[in-house]
MMTF fields as JSON, N, C-alpha, C and O atoms, coordinates in Angstrom:
{
  "mmtfVersion": "1.0.0",
  "mmtfProducer": "UNKNOWN",
  "numBonds": 291,
  "numAtoms": 292,
  "numGroups": 73,
  "numChains": 1,
  "numModels": 1,
  "chainsPerModel": [1],
  "groupsPerChain": [73],
  "chainIdList": ["A"],
  "bondAtomList": [4, 2, 8, 6, 12, 10, 16, 14, 20, 18, 24, 22, 28, 26, 32, 30, 36, 34, 40, 38, 44, 42, 48, 46, 52, 50, 56, 54, 60, 58, 64, 62, 68, 66, 72, 70, 76, 74, 80, 78, 84, 82, 88, 86, 92, 90, 96, 94, 100, 98, 104, 102, 108, 106, 112, 110, 116, 114, 120, 118, 124, 122, 128, 126, 132, 130, 136, 134, 140, 138, 144, 142, 148, 146, 152, 150, 156, 154, 160, 158, 164, 162, 168, 166, 172, 170, 176, 174, 180, 178, 184, 182, 188, 186, 192, 190, 196, 194, 200, 198, 204, 202, 208, 206, 212, 210, 216, 214, 220, 218, 224, 222, 228, 226, 232, 230, 236, 234, 240, 238, 244, 242, 248, 246, 252, 250, 256, 254, 260, 258, 264, 262, 268, 266, 272, 270, 276, 274, 280, 278, 284, 282, 288, 286],
  "bondOrderList": [1, 1, 1, 1, 1, 1, 1, 1, 1, 1, 1, 1, 1, 1, 1, 1, 1, 1, 1, 1, 1, 1, 1, 1, 1, 1, 1, 1, 1, 1, 1, 1, 1, 1, 1, 1, 1, 1, 1, 1, 1, 1, 1, 1, 1, 1, 1, 1, 1, 1, 1, 1, 1, 1, 1, 1, 1, 1, 1, 1, 1, 1, 1, 1, 1, 1, 1, 1, 1, 1, 1, 1],
  "groupList": [{"groupName": "UNK", "atomNameList": ["N", "CA", "C", "O"], "elementList": ["N", "C", "C", "O"], "formalChargeList": [0, 0, 0, 0], "bondAtomList": [1, 0, 2, 1, 3, 2], "bondOrderList": [1, 1, 2], "singleLetterCode": "X", "chemCompType": "L-PEPTIDE LINKING"}],
  "groupTypeList": [0, 0, 0, 0, 0, 0, 0, 0, 0, 0, 0, 0, 0, 0, 0, 0, 0, 0, 0, 0, 0, 0, 0, 0, 0, 0, 0, 0, 0, 0, 0, 0, 0, 0, 0, 0, 0, 0, 0, 0, 0, 0, 0, 0, 0, 0, 0, 0, 0, 0, 0, 0, 0, 0, 0, 0, 0, 0, 0, 0, 0, 0, 0, 0, 0, 0, 0, 0, 0, 0, 0, 0, 0],
  "groupIdList": [1, 2, 3, 4, 5, 6, 7, 8, 9, 10, 11, 12, 13, 14, 15, 16, 17, 18, 19, 20, 21, 22, 23, 24, 25, 26, 27, 28, 29, 30, 31, 32, 33, 34, 35, 36, 37, 38, 39, 40, 41, 42, 43, 44, 45, 46, 47, 48, 49, 50, 51, 52, 53, 54, 55, 56, 57, 58, 59, 60, 61, 62, 63, 64, 65, 66, 67, 68, 69, 70, 71, 72, 73],
  "secStructList": [7, 7, 7, 7, 7, 2, 2, 2, 2, 2, 2, 2, 2, 2, 2, 2, 2, 2, 6, 7, 2, 2, 2, 2, 2, 2, 6, 1, 7, 6, 6, 7, 3, 3, 3, 3, 6, 6, 3, 3, 3, 3, 1, 2, 2, 2, 2, 2, 2, 2, 2, 2, 2, 2, 2, 2, 2, 2, 2, 2, 2, 2, 2, 2, 2, 2, 2, 2, 2, 2, 2, 6, 7],
  "xCoordList": [97.467, 96.778, 95.426, 95.344, 94.391, 93.046, 92.608, 92.777, 92.049, 91.542, 90.035, 89.308, 89.576, 88.138, 87.633, 87.833, 86.991, 86.548, 85.085, 84.548, 84.446, 83.019, 82.726, 81.82, 83.475, 83.195, 83.449, 82.596, 84.588, 84.786, 83.748, 83.29, 83.386, 82.374, 81.026, 80.309, 80.67, 79.4, 79.375, 78.351, 80.497, 80.569, 80.389, 79.672, 81.034, 80.898, 79.454, 78.897, 78.86, 77.482, 76.499, 75.555, 76.715, 75.849, 76.003, 75.017, 77.234, 77.472, 76.819, 76.237, 76.911, 76.255, 74.746, 74.118, 74.178, 72.726, 72.266, 71.212, 73.063, 72.726, 73.067, 72.745, 73.722, 74.178, 75.027, 74.882, 75.918, 76.773, 78.188, 78.979, 78.503, 79.803, 80.95, 82.019, 80.75, 81.802, 82.104, 83.265, 81.055, 81.248, 81.881, 82.716, 81.499, 82.129, 83.621, 84.436, 83.983, 85.407, 86.196, 87.372, 85.573, 86.257, 86.499, 87.258, 85.875, 86.112, 87.453, 87.9, 88.083, 89.357, 90.475, 90.227, 91.702, 92.854, 93.039, 92.447, 93.856, 94.096, 94.551, 94.212, 95.32, 95.814, 95.134, 95.683, 93.947, 93.206, 92.822, 92.817, 92.503, 92.151, 90.876, 90.684, 90.006, 88.841, 89.072, 89.431, 88.868, 88.962, 87.538, 86.915, 87.032, 85.652, 85.603, 86.046, 85.059, 84.866, 86.13, 86.09, 87.245, 88.494, 89.248, 90.283, 88.763, 89.43, 89.796, 89.133, 90.871, 91.295, 91.005, 91.215, 90.519, 90.25, 91.093, 90.846, 92.097, 93.063, 92.866, 92.745, 92.837, 92.687, 91.23, 90.336, 91.008, 89.63, 88.847, 87.653, 89.482, 88.751, 88.261, 87.11, 89.14, 88.757, 87.683, 86.766, 87.785, 86.782, 85.44, 84.399, 85.459, 84.204, 83.549, 82.343, 84.334, 83.786, 83.254, 82.198, 83.988, 83.522, 82.178, 81.248, 82.074, 80.834, 79.67, 78.549, 79.924, 78.861, 78.36, 77.153, 79.282, 78.877, 78.126, 77.103, 78.616, 77.963, 76.552, 75.62, 76.396, 75.077, 74.128, 72.985, 74.598, 73.769, 73.377, 72.214, 74.325, 74.042, 73.135, 72.257, 73.32, 72.474, 71.051, 70.093, 70.903, 69.57, 68.855, 67.665, 69.564, 68.967, 68.525, 67.418, 69.363, 69.019, 67.807, 66.907, 67.778, 66.656, 65.353, 64.324, 65.378, 64.157, 63.724, 62.535, 64.666, 64.356, 63.777, 62.762, 64.419, 63.95, 62.6, 61.779, 62.35, 61.051, 59.962, 58.88, 60.253, 59.277, 58.997, 57.84, 60.015, 59.833, 58.977, 58.108, 59.211, 58.398, 56.948, 56.057, 56.685, 55.312, 54.633, 53.438, 55.38, 54.804, 54.446, 53.547, 55.127, 54.897, 53.818, 53.5, 53.274, 52.234, 50.89, 49.9],
  "yCoordList": [106.543, 105.903, 106.581, 107.808, 105.797, 106.319, 105.998, 104.878, 106.985, 106.797, 106.577, 107.407, 105.478, 105.19, 105.541, 104.783, 106.669, 107.176, 106.85, 107.286, 106.09, 105.831, 105.121, 105.525, 104.07, 103.316, 104.133, 104.14, 104.825, 105.634, 106.747, 107.025, 107.372, 108.437, 107.858, 108.44, 106.723, 106.073, 105.681, 105.831, 105.179, 104.808, 106.028, 105.968, 107.145, 108.377, 108.887, 109.243, 108.922, 109.42, 108.528, 109.029, 107.215, 106.295, 106.542, 106.527, 106.767, 107.044, 108.357, 108.458, 109.36, 110.651, 110.472, 110.967, 109.767, 109.542, 108.83, 109.143, 107.873, 107.106, 107.852, 107.39, 109.01, 109.783, 108.91, 108.931, 108.144, 107.193, 107.755, 107.61, 108.392, 109.041, 108.041, 108.368, 106.837, 105.819, 105.465, 105.372, 105.27, 104.931, 106.092, 105.869, 107.32, 108.482, 108.472, 108.654, 108.263, 108.297, 107.194, 107.385, 106.049, 104.952, 105.258, 104.546, 106.291, 106.7, 107.418, 107.683, 107.727, 108.438, 107.507, 106.499, 107.847, 107.095, 107.371, 108.305, 106.562, 106.733, 108.151, 108.676, 108.77, 110.12, 111.156, 112.232, 110.835, 111.737, 113.03, 113.1, 114.043, 115.359, 115.872, 115.747, 116.451, 117.185, 118.646, 118.954, 119.535, 120.971, 121.516, 121.444, 122.055, 122.546, 123.816, 123.843, 124.86, 126.142, 126.623, 127.034, 126.561, 127.086, 126.195, 126.602, 125.011, 124.088, 122.803, 122.385, 122.189, 120.889, 119.811, 120.005, 118.676, 117.508, 116.384, 115.923, 115.935, 114.952, 113.604, 113.509, 112.571, 111.212, 110.806, 111.647, 109.506, 108.99, 109.347, 109.634, 109.339, 109.691, 111.136, 111.422, 112.039, 113.451, 113.653, 114.452, 112.938, 113.052, 112.515, 113.113, 111.39, 110.824, 111.82, 112.055, 112.403, 113.367, 114.607, 115.127, 115.085, 116.229, 115.902, 116.707, 114.725, 114.356, 114.227, 114.626, 113.679, 113.582, 114.967, 115.187, 115.903, 117.271, 117.934, 118.579, 117.788, 118.419, 117.862, 118.616, 116.567, 115.948, 116.442, 116.796, 116.466, 116.933, 118.397, 118.753, 119.243, 120.664, 120.891, 121.753, 120.145, 120.285, 119.841, 120.51, 118.716, 118.245, 119.268, 119.517, 119.858, 120.87, 122.066, 122.566, 122.542, 123.687, 123.375, 124.205, 122.186, 121.825, 121.775, 122.239, 121.227, 121.187, 122.598, 122.909, 123.462, 124.834, 125.594, 126.276, 125.485, 126.256, 125.739, 126.529, 124.442, 123.894, 124.404, 124.793, 124.399, 124.878, 126.359, 126.774, 127.161, 128.591, 128.842, 129.714, 128.089, 128.251, 127.923, 128.614, 126.904, 126.516, 127.585, 127.832, 128.221, 129.246, 130.513, 131.246, 130.783, 132.016, 131.867, 132.832, 130.708, 130.52, 130.905, 130.815],
  "zCoordList": [82.903, 84.019, 84.233, 84.284, 84.356, 84.573, 85.991, 86.471, 86.643, 88.002, 87.927, 87.381, 88.467, 88.512, 89.904, 90.853, 90.024, 91.324, 91.625, 92.643, 90.75, 90.953, 92.263, 92.992, 92.578, 93.815, 95.074, 95.962, 95.195, 96.405, 96.556, 97.664, 95.462, 95.529, 95.906, 96.72, 95.329, 95.668, 97.145, 97.811, 97.655, 99.085, 99.971, 100.97, 99.614, 100.396, 100.364, 101.402, 99.189, 99.071, 99.833, 100.444, 99.8, 100.555, 102.056, 102.792, 102.509, 103.934, 104.337, 105.417, 103.478, 103.747, 103.854, 104.79, 102.896, 102.877, 104.143, 104.695, 104.594, 105.792, 107.083, 108.178, 106.945, 108.109, 109.032, 110.254, 108.402, 109.103, 109.193, 108.261, 110.311, 110.487, 110.418, 109.903, 110.922, 110.843, 109.389, 108.991, 108.607, 107.199, 106.437, 105.56, 106.757, 106.124, 106.426, 105.521, 107.672, 108.044, 107.343, 107.033, 107.088, 106.395, 104.917, 104.259, 104.395, 103.01, 102.865, 101.749, 103.972, 103.979, 104.425, 105.088, 104.062, 104.544, 106.034, 106.575, 106.69, 108.131, 108.469, 109.529, 107.571, 107.825, 106.93, 106.696, 106.435, 105.563, 106.275, 107.504, 105.487, 106.028, 105.382, 104.173, 106.202, 105.725, 106.093, 107.229, 105.147, 105.409, 105.308, 104.249, 106.404, 106.446, 107.28, 108.428, 106.684, 107.357, 108.069, 109.229, 107.354, 107.869, 108.839, 109.365, 109.084, 110.012, 109.29, 108.34, 109.767, 109.25, 110.28, 111.477, 109.8, 110.637, 110.07, 108.956, 110.833, 110.34, 111.009, 112.231, 110.193, 110.695, 110.789, 110.885, 110.759, 110.749, 111.997, 111.905, 113.165, 114.389, 114.337, 114.668, 113.921, 113.828, 112.772, 112.966, 111.657, 110.588, 111.072, 110.801, 111.786, 112.328, 113.288, 113.21, 114.188, 115.146, 114.439, 114.801, 113.424, 112.63, 111.992, 112.051, 111.384, 110.694, 111.671, 111.353, 112.847, 113.861, 114.25, 114.346, 114.474, 114.833, 113.699, 113.932, 112.467, 111.315, 111.124, 110.847, 111.269, 111.098, 112.177, 111.891, 113.413, 114.531, 114.324, 114.511, 113.945, 113.739, 112.55, 112.606, 111.478, 110.295, 110.611, 110.221, 111.316, 111.685, 112.555, 112.366, 113.499, 114.373, 113.558, 113.759, 112.638, 111.806, 110.932, 110.803, 110.332, 109.458, 110.242, 109.752, 111.436, 112.253, 112.6, 112.534, 112.969, 113.34, 112.152, 112.292, 110.966, 109.815, 109.33, 108.866, 109.424, 109.028, 109.971, 109.53, 111.253, 112.235, 112.007, 112.067, 111.748, 111.511, 110.272, 110.288, 109.204, 107.992, 108.283, 107.789, 109.061, 109.363, 110.218, 110.059, 111.121, 111.988, 111.212, 111.623, 110.103, 109.367, 108.295, 107.6, 108.161, 107.125, 107.643, 106.917]
}
């Protein structure tokens, strides 16, 4: 049996690129789990909330680090 993972991976990467937490959560089964930084997030609602927090925190960090680099030039 061969597993063709191209479509699910493409869907996940497209959702990541779009920063679409709902679409990311739909890439998982209803009882799917994400393990990130020592914590487990179970189910689509928990995964959606995790992704929203990660996106918000990453965006904040990127803005901060970009501003800091510009100030040191």
